[in-house]
C-alpha positions, 0 to 999 in steps of 0.5 A: 503666223510666226515670222523669223526674218528681220526686216530692213526699213521699207520705203516706197518711191511713187510719182504721179497725179491721179484723182480716184475716179470710183472709189471712196477716199477712206483708203487713200493712205497706206501705211505698212512694212517698215515705215512704208507710206503711200498716198493715192490722191494722184494719178499714181501712188506717191511715196513719203517717209513719215510713217512711225510704224514697223511692222513685218506683216499685218497693218490697217489705216483709215483716212476721212471721207476727204482722204485725210489720214486719221490714224494707222496701226499694226495691231499692237500700237496706234499712230495718229495723223502727226505719227505720234502714239495715240493716247492710250493707244499702246499695249493693244492685244493684236500682233504684227506677226499676224497676217491681217493683224488689224481692221478699223471700222467707223461706227456708222452715222458717227463721225467721232467713234471707230472700232479697231479689231485686232487679230493675235498671231496664231502659233501652233494652231492656236491664238492666245488673245484671239480677235479683240476690239477697241473704241477710239474717240477720234475727236479727242485731243483736238482731233488726234484721238484716244482709245477710250479707257473702258473700251480697250482690248475687249474680248470678241472671240476669245483664244483658241484656234482663231485664225489670223484672218480678219475681213471687212465688208459693208452690209447690204444696206451699205451702212452697217459693216460686217467684220468677218473672223475665221476659226477651226472649231474641230478637225475637219471643220471651220467657222466664219464669225460674222460681227455687225457694226451698226449705228448703235454699236457692235453686235457681239453675238456673231452669225456663225457659218460652219462647214467642212475645211481643207484636210490640212489647215493653218491659222496663217493666210489672208481672208478677203471679200469681193468689193461687191460683198458677195464673195469670200476667199481664204488662203491657207498657207499650208494647204490651199485656197477656198472661194465662198459665197457671202450674203451681205444681208444675213452674214451667212458664208456658204458654198466652199469651192477649192481652187484646183491645185494643178501642181504638187504643193512644193512645201509648207507656207505655199499660199499667202495673198489673195485679191478679187478684181474690181468686177468680182470675176477674177481672183488672184493669189500668190503661191510658192513654187519653191522654197525661194520663189512665189507665183502670181495666179489668176482664177476665172470665177465666171467659168464655174467651179472648174474654171481655168487657172492662169499662171500669170508670172512664174518668176515674180519674186525670190528670197528666203520665206518669200510671202506676198500680200495683194491689195486693191487700191482705189485706182483700180489696180492690185498691188503685190509685196515682194518680201526681201526684195526692193520691188513692189508689183502691180496688176495694172488691168485686173479685170482683164483675163490672162496676161492682159491683166498686165502684172509688172513691176510698179512703174511709178517707182524710179527704175522700179525699185524701192529706196536704197537699203529698203525691202518689202515686208510681208503685208499690206494694210487691211481695209473695209473692201467695199470702200474700193467698190465702184460707185453705185451712181454717176453724175455729170454737170458740176457748175452752179445754176446749171443742172447736174444729172445723176444716174444708176450705174446698175439701174436694173438692181433697184426696185425704187430709189430715193435721192437726197441731193444734199442741198436743203436750201432747195427745199422740196427740189432736194429730193427725188424718186426718179431713177435718173434725176437732175438737180441744180445747185445754186451755189458752188460747194461740196454736197453729200449726195445720198442715194437709197436703193430699195431692192428685195425688201432691203434699202441700201444707202450710198453717198458720194460727195459732189463738188459743184464749181462756180461758173465764170462770171461774164457781163458784157453790159447793155447793147451800145452804139459807137461812132462809125469806124472809131474803136470801142473795147469789149470786155467783161464787166466782172474782174478777171478771175485768177482761176485760169479762165479761158476766153473765146470771142465771137471773132476767134480772139482769146484775149480778155478784151477786144477792140471793134469798129463795126456794127454787129453781134458780138459774144464772149464765152468764159471757161474754167476748165469745167463750166462755161458761161457766155454773154452777148452784146449787140454794137450799133454804129452812128455817122461821124462828121466829115472834116477836110481842111485841105492840103498843107499850106506854104507861102513866101513872105507875110500872109494871112489864111482862113481855115474852115472846118464846115459842118454847120451846127457842129461844135469845134475845138482848135489847137493850138489856141482853143478857139471854138468857132467854125473858122480861124484866121492864122498868120504864122507857121504851125500845125493847126488841128480841129476837132468837130463834134456833131449833135449825135456826140461823134467827133472827127479831127483833121490837121493842116500844116501851114508854112510862112516863110517870111522874106528875105527868108534867109541871111548868111551873115556879115562878110567874114575875115579869117586867117589863111589855113582856117576853114569857115562854115557858112550857114543858111540859118533855116531850121531842119524842120523847114522844108526847102531846097538849097543851091550854093554857087558851087552847085552844092544842095545842103544847108551849109557850106565850107570854104577856105579861099577868099571870095564871094559866095551865095546860096539860094533857097527855093520852096513853093515857087518862092526863092531868095538869094543871099551873098557874103564875102569871105577874106583869108589873110596871112596871120603871123604864128603866135609867140612860142612859150619860153621856160628858163632852165636856170634860176638864180634866187640871190635877190638881185631881181634878175632871174630870181623866179621860175618865170613862164614867157609867151605861155598861152592864155589860161589857168595853169597849175605847176608841180615841182620835184627834187632829183629824187622824184619828191614833190617840193612845190604845187601851185594852182593858177601859177603866177611866176612865184617859185621859189617862194622861199629859200631852197637848196641848189641843184636840178629841179623837174617841173610839170606845167598843165592847163586846167582847161585844155589839159596841155602840158609842159615838162622840163628841168631847171637848176637852182644856183647863185 
């Protein structure tokens, strides 16, 4: 199809987390439009901007079975997974102005070779290059791939009235692939050309299906297969839409049905995008109702040839030349482009009839818009549609050493089956012919499970990757016996796994370890989100010895005390001292602890505090003489840790008393029925005040030994520093531990200022002195 509009760069911004539930991962990456790129590995598609391709219409992308990008193309150039041009990957004879400019098909049974089919643009009913094919060795150039030199731009259909339609669907055997092209052989007739790609290569002789065409036809528009491979839909941009039956065993197309045109065709280029719902019962297509607007329609295929057509939304898009491609994704939703706009639409529930299919602006975009300054093109990437089919079998249980159960989605469609669980180490257990078998994988890992369904004389092979997880390791050890009432820690003997394992104990505790003191049966259940493992341990108890040293002991004066731990025949350890006898004799104050261990290995400890308050027990000291005005503190000398009561002659009860008057003072200490009194005399006398310091204010350094030096008189004891300044504030002298030496040399007459400072107390004297003859 000729494209006359220039396209601005297209960027899609998508967010979310999703793991495809039912589609294969070869369709996980989408590259299309102007540098647009989507990744469908999470709940909602995410957008990134590393695409090197600018394509106004057709494109194709392929990923490996793990969802890793391999390469993408617009039908003219191939870009590898590093977004570089693939070796020998330029100058292809497709056209990025073709509706379906490319289709990528892996060679069955070969992980190295890929067939790239290209479609040229159809102008005035003719295609210059027709359908060509290229063979790519993806393992070349360290996995970046190359187009084989002798297998580039090989002719498949030749030039002529070849449409821009190019579809892919798996053969009934689910191994070979049908590549379906379309042409107008003569006026009023149309041909479908089905080429088969097998494990031995491409069969270049097509299966041709000829039938009547619509009255007016054109080369533009899409050709899509249903994911089950039993239907085809073709849009003809100048006239309408037809639905066909497809036999994926033989490649034959039959039974054309024209979708009713309920409204007059407003102008040319009216029909463009089309897509089947995943269940194959609804058909969606886009139709222009004016030169500036496109509509999305739904057709009910389950209602027969005249089933209702539902207009889902009549204000989907606007813009000159608005074409809208549609493509099913591996999340089960259908995406719709809006050319010359900044919005991508999605059909969120395509299996639902009517407006419940939920056509809406794709909610994974911020504000439902593309990145600033970007716009949609016409097309979306072309895929082998059966990659998007629901899985033919399911499985449950993904833990090593536990059964994984497999089941067919539609068991009625199978005459017989053969399973290969991808686990050759299990030898004869690796295969089964049961409809719902189970298999136990002994080791974690990813296994390729293959199901062969035999039906109607054909064998269809389906493959899914099954990831088996390691069960959490848990071992509480053997049953154990603990001493009654003493704490014992239970935990798994295996190191704690870093994989966010969740703990659940029989006690309801969710920590990695618990402490128990009673007999019983305890279990630990470990879960890593998928797999659960548990272990049980029985805990027994044995008696512990009873030890009682009696109440704490206090006595006045000197005494001895015998401590008896009892429990004849046990072993003993006393602290302090380290004695190992049943009894010990003590005569000093202290805390005495004994640990008794019986013959069953259980131990018990007890402690007794012994206080021996020796007489006289308290001493207030010698009589005290002090100066009037002082305050004297009388102390009992009993440490704070010694429990006792005190009484002073003034009825106070502290361990100290302060006095300021002469007199006789006494204190009494009492404890445990013992008491002791001590007396002290305190005398306060008059004390003359100390002489005041004197600093002369004149010094005459004339050598007559009279007033020659700056001399301090009655200065308090201590080390004094001196600094002397002239009248302009300049320091002229400094001396530590001054001893009346200044001036030491001849000095000018005048006034000087001094600062004397005690090094210990910080006390200062400041003043001035005159130097004269």
